[in-house]
C-alpha positions in Angstrom: -18.0 35.2 -9.3 -15.2 37.5 -9.7 -15.5 41.2 -10.9 -13.2 42.9 -13.4 -13.0 46.1 -15.3 -12.6 44.5 -18.7 -12.3 41.3 -20.8 -8.6 42.1 -21.1 -8.3 41.9 -17.2 -10.2 38.6 -17.3 -7.8 37.2 -19.9 -4.7 38.5 -17.8 -6.1 36.9 -14.6 -6.8 33.7 -16.3 -3.4 33.5 -17.8 -1.8 34.4 -14.3 -3.7 31.7 -12.5 -3.8 28.9 -15.2 -7.6 28.9 -15.6 -9.8 29.1 -18.6 -12.3 31.9 -18.7 -15.8 31.0 -17.8 -18.9 33.0 -18.6 -18.2 36.7 -18.9 -21.2 39.2 -18.5 -21.2 42.9 -18.6 -22.6 44.9 -15.7 -25.9 45.7 -17.5 -26.6 42.0 -18.3 -25.5 41.0 -14.8 -27.9 43.5 -13.4 -30.9 42.2 -15.7 -30.2 38.7 -14.8 -30.2 39.4 -11.0 -33.3 41.6 -11.3 -35.2 38.7 -13.2 -33.8 35.8 -10.9 -34.3 37.5 -7.5 -36.8 40.3 -8.2 -39.8 38.5 -6.8 -38.1 36.7 -3.9 -39.8 39.0 -1.1 -43.3 38.7 -2.6 -45.6 37.1 0.0 -46.8 34.3 -2.4 -43.3 33.6 -3.8 -42.9 29.9 -5.0 -39.8 28.4 -6.5 -39.8 28.5 -10.0 -39.5 25.4 -12.2 -36.2 24.4 -14.0 -38.0 25.2 -17.2 -38.9 28.7 -16.1 -35.3 29.3 -14.7 -33.9 28.1 -18.1 -36.2 30.5 -19.9 -34.7 33.4 -17.9 -31.3 32.5 -19.1 -32.5 32.0 -22.8 -34.3 35.4 -22.8 -31.1 37.0 -21.9 -29.2 35.1 -24.6 -27.3 33.2 -22.0 -27.0 29.8 -23.9 -24.6 27.0 -24.0 -23.3 24.3 -21.7 -22.5 26.8 -19.0 -26.0 28.1 -18.7 -27.7 24.9 -19.1 -29.6 23.7 -15.9 -30.0 19.9 -15.0 -33.6 18.9 -15.0 
């Protein structure tokens, strides 16, 4: 994961390094993803979630497409 100030900075970095941009998230959406993904990890009864439940987190945040598709 790389952090940038703007999408323009992402584009410049990709051009400079000859790479295609991957998924780009704003700070608010990244925070919400982290909160949902890791928010219950310290609960005493924590159990790993299913692939379907993990995929549902992505979908609920509008994170769709091949990059966000989990293998099942």
